[in-house]
N, CA and C atoms as a LAMMPS dump frame, in Angstrom:
ITEM: TIMESTEP
0
ITEM: NUMBER OF ATOMS
165
ITEM: BOX BOUNDS ff ff ff
-5.0000000000000000e+02 5.0000000000000000e+02
-5.0000000000000000e+02 5.0000000000000000e+02
-5.0000000000000000e+02 5.0000000000000000e+02
ITEM: ATOMS id mol type element x y z
1 1 1 N 60.193 165.107 -153.224
2 1 2 C 59.627 164.522 -154.184
3 1 3 C 60.629 163.529 -153.832
4 2 1 N 60.041 162.444 -153.847
5 2 2 C 60.536 160.893 -152.996
6 2 3 C 61.429 160.02 -154.054
7 3 1 N 60.386 160.136 -155.434
8 3 2 C 60.909 159.346 -156.075
9 3 3 C 61.122 159.848 -157.377
10 4 1 N 61.566 159.219 -158.571
11 4 2 C 61.874 160.048 -159.733
12 4 3 C 60.222 159.554 -160.853
13 5 1 N 59.353 159.204 -160.228
14 5 2 C 58.572 159.673 -160.923
15 5 3 C 57.556 160.852 -161.656
16 6 1 N 57.593 161.497 -160.618
17 6 2 C 57.234 162.771 -160.476
18 6 3 C 57.731 163.959 -161.058
19 7 1 N 58.904 163.606 -160.949
20 7 2 C 59.876 164.832 -161.07
21 7 3 C 59.72 165.816 -162.32
22 8 1 N 59.337 164.938 -163.406
23 8 2 C 58.874 166.591 -164.52
24 8 3 C 57.716 167.228 -164.185
25 9 1 N 56.969 166.923 -162.902
26 9 2 C 55.584 167.434 -162.804
27 9 3 C 55.973 168.091 -162.039
28 10 1 N 56.885 169.102 -161.051
29 10 2 C 56.964 170.118 -159.993
30 10 3 C 57.098 171.11 -160.595
31 11 1 N 56.364 172.597 -159.531
32 11 2 C 56.44 173.462 -159.702
33 11 3 C 54.714 173.928 -160.601
34 12 1 N 55.507 174.67 -161.917
35 12 2 C 54.309 174.743 -163.122
36 12 3 C 54.116 173.644 -164.131
37 13 1 N 55.291 172.822 -163.71
38 13 2 C 55.287 171.469 -165.243
39 13 3 C 53.78 171.181 -165.854
40 14 1 N 52.727 171.235 -165.606
41 14 2 C 51.932 170.38 -166.041
42 14 3 C 51.21 171.792 -166.694
43 15 1 N 50.655 172.712 -165.747
44 15 2 C 49.995 174.302 -166.373
45 15 3 C 50.881 173.941 -167.447
46 16 1 N 51.86 174.073 -167.503
47 16 2 C 53.031 174.67 -168.625
48 16 3 C 52.896 173.92 -169.618
49 17 1 N 52.499 173.124 -169.905
50 17 2 C 52.426 171.951 -170.942
51 17 3 C 50.426 171.974 -171.373
52 18 1 N 50.135 172.055 -170.381
53 18 2 C 48.362 172.116 -171.01
54 18 3 C 48.575 173.141 -171.342
55 19 1 N 48.511 174.034 -170.849
56 19 2 C 48.86 175.66 -171.765
57 19 3 C 49.434 175.783 -172.924
58 20 1 N 50.457 175.098 -173.435
59 20 2 C 50.835 174.761 -174.846
60 20 3 C 50.647 174.093 -175.185
61 21 1 N 49.947 173.27 -175.043
62 21 2 C 48.658 172.473 -175.927
63 21 3 C 47.481 172.892 -176.179
64 22 1 N 46.919 174.446 -175.838
65 22 2 C 46.351 174.535 -176.594
66 22 3 C 45.095 174.952 -175.331
67 23 1 N 44.986 174.037 -174.188
68 23 2 C 44.343 174.416 -172.891
69 23 3 C 43.826 175.193 -172.376
70 24 1 N 42.936 175.925 -171.649
71 24 2 C 42.967 176.847 -171.115
72 24 3 C 43.378 175.939 -169.29
73 25 1 N 44.323 176.455 -168.631
74 25 2 C 44.31 175.105 -167.114
75 25 3 C 44.113 176.218 -165.973
76 26 1 N 43.686 175.685 -164.931
77 26 2 C 43.43 176.04 -163.721
78 26 3 C 43.213 175.044 -162.211
79 27 1 N 44.337 175.589 -161.511
80 27 2 C 44.446 174.586 -160.398
81 27 3 C 43.059 174.395 -159.745
82 28 1 N 42.452 173.208 -159.068
83 28 2 C 41.112 173.209 -158.776
84 28 3 C 41.242 173.13 -157.286
85 29 1 N 42.184 172.406 -156.812
86 29 2 C 41.687 171.87 -155.558
87 29 3 C 43.75 170.766 -155.096
88 30 1 N 44.077 171.337 -153.73
89 30 2 C 46.096 170.852 -153.655
90 30 3 C 45.269 169.52 -152.29
91 31 1 N 45.381 168.663 -151.856
92 31 2 C 44.672 167.813 -150.95
93 31 3 C 46.122 166.909 -150.947
94 32 1 N 46.185 167.201 -149.107
95 32 2 C 47.576 166.306 -148.668
96 32 3 C 47.226 164.552 -148.391
97 33 1 N 47.683 163.593 -149.033
98 33 2 C 47.266 162.186 -148.711
99 33 3 C 48.404 161.771 -147.952
100 34 1 N 47.757 160.24 -146.848
101 34 2 C 48.915 159.856 -146.434
102 34 3 C 49.541 158.75 -146.786
103 35 1 N 49.404 158.215 -148.348
104 35 2 C 49.82 156.672 -148.683
105 35 3 C 50.86 158.006 -150.062
106 36 1 N 49.842 158.698 -150.671
107 36 2 C 50.553 159.311 -152.018
108 36 3 C 51.419 160.79 -152.148
109 37 1 N 51 161.387 -150.864
110 37 2 C 51.349 162.612 -150.552
111 37 3 C 50.819 164.01 -151.184
112 38 1 N 51.114 165.271 -151.788
113 38 2 C 50.544 166.268 -152.376
114 38 3 C 49.641 165.845 -153.561
115 39 1 N 48.354 165.517 -153.708
116 39 2 C 47.95 165.557 -154.596
117 39 3 C 47.231 166.72 -155.512
118 40 1 N 47.567 167.2 -156.594
119 40 2 C 46.122 168.445 -157.239
120 40 3 C 45.613 168.107 -158.285
121 41 1 N 44.632 168.11 -158.231
122 41 2 C 44.197 168.512 -159.878
123 41 3 C 43.985 169.818 -160.141
124 42 1 N 43.895 169.614 -161.914
125 42 2 C 43.543 170.441 -162.221
126 42 3 C 42.133 170.225 -163.658
127 43 1 N 42.122 171.751 -163.95
128 43 2 C 40.759 171.52 -164.388
129 43 3 C 41.163 172.509 -166.198
130 44 1 N 41.279 171.799 -166.992
131 44 2 C 41.964 172.271 -168.709
132 44 3 C 40.258 172.045 -169.505
133 45 1 N 40.66 173.278 -170.054
134 45 2 C 39.317 173.52 -170.854
135 45 3 C 39.883 173.656 -172.667
136 46 1 N 39.247 174.246 -173.209
137 46 2 C 39.825 174.224 -174.883
138 46 3 C 38.264 174.944 -175.19
139 47 1 N 38.573 176.044 -175.868
140 47 2 C 37.377 176.863 -176.405
141 47 3 C 37.746 176.458 -177.673
142 48 1 N 36.286 175.597 -178.753
143 48 2 C 36.23 175.415 -179.785
144 48 3 C 36.939 176.802 -180.682
145 49 1 N 37.561 176.296 -181.802
146 49 2 C 38.267 177.176 -182.936
147 49 3 C 36.707 176.99 -184.293
148 50 1 N 37.296 178.223 -184.385
149 50 2 C 36.127 178 -185.819
150 50 3 C 36.174 176.984 -186.893
151 51 1 N 34.858 176.201 -186.871
152 51 2 C 35.035 175.33 -187.917
153 51 3 C 35.038 173.719 -187.175
154 52 1 N 35.323 174.303 -186.091
155 52 2 C 35.303 172.814 -184.758
156 52 3 C 33.38 172.737 -184.276
157 53 1 N 33.261 171.212 -184.578
158 53 2 C 32.232 171.14 -183.635
159 53 3 C 32.315 170.497 -182.163
160 54 1 N 30.945 171.077 -181.226
161 54 2 C 31.46 170.377 -180.098
162 54 3 C 29.978 169.003 -179.778
163 55 1 N 30.294 168.656 -179.205
164 55 2 C 29.574 167.256 -179.011
165 55 3 C 28.631 167.108 -177.64
Protein backbone atom coordinates (compact mmCIF):
# COMPACT_ATOMS: atom_id res chain seq x y z
CA UNK A 1 0.00 0.00 0.00
CA UNK A 2 1.58 3.25 -1.10
CA UNK A 3 -0.44 5.74 0.90
CA UNK A 4 -2.06 6.01 4.29
CA UNK A 5 -5.59 6.50 2.88
CA UNK A 6 -6.27 2.82 2.31
CA UNK A 7 -4.21 1.47 5.18
CA UNK A 8 -7.27 0.64 7.29
CA UNK A 9 -8.84 -1.33 4.46
CA UNK A 10 -6.20 -4.03 4.19
CA UNK A 11 -7.09 -7.67 4.58
CA UNK A 12 -10.60 -8.38 5.77
CA UNK A 13 -11.33 -4.94 7.29
CA UNK A 14 -14.15 -3.98 4.90
CA UNK A 15 -16.01 -7.33 5.06
CA UNK A 16 -15.59 -7.33 8.86
CA UNK A 17 -17.09 -3.82 9.15
CA UNK A 18 -20.01 -4.72 6.88
CA UNK A 19 -20.70 -7.91 8.85
CA UNK A 20 -20.56 -5.98 12.13
CA UNK A 21 -23.12 -3.54 10.70
CA UNK A 22 -25.50 -6.44 10.01
CA UNK A 23 -24.80 -7.04 6.32
CA UNK A 24 -24.03 -10.30 4.56
CA UNK A 25 -20.90 -9.48 2.57
CA UNK A 26 -19.39 -11.24 -0.43
CA UNK A 27 -16.36 -10.27 -2.47
CA UNK A 28 -17.57 -9.92 -6.03
CA UNK A 29 -14.46 -9.14 -8.05
CA UNK A 30 -10.87 -7.94 -7.80
CA UNK A 31 -9.19 -6.15 -10.69
CA UNK A 32 -5.80 -4.57 -11.28
CA UNK A 33 -5.90 -0.97 -12.47
CA UNK A 34 -2.88 0.85 -13.91
CA UNK A 35 -3.47 4.06 -11.99
CA UNK A 36 -5.30 2.99 -8.83
CA UNK A 37 -3.73 -0.41 -8.19
CA UNK A 38 -5.94 -3.24 -6.96
CA UNK A 39 -9.69 -2.56 -6.81
CA UNK A 40 -11.96 -4.95 -4.95
CA UNK A 41 -15.72 -4.83 -5.30
CA UNK A 42 -18.04 -6.08 -2.58
CA UNK A 43 -21.74 -6.84 -2.50
CA UNK A 44 -23.43 -6.32 0.85
CA UNK A 45 -27.04 -7.29 1.45
CA UNK A 46 -29.21 -7.10 4.50
CA UNK A 47 -32.18 -9.33 5.20
CA UNK A 48 -35.10 -7.30 6.59
CA UNK A 49 -35.88 -8.07 10.21
CA UNK A 50 -39.40 -8.57 11.49
CA UNK A 51 -41.35 -5.33 11.28
CA UNK A 52 -39.22 -3.77 8.55
CA UNK A 53 -40.72 -3.14 5.14
CA UNK A 54 -38.84 -3.37 1.88
CA UNK A 55 -39.32 -0.90 -0.92
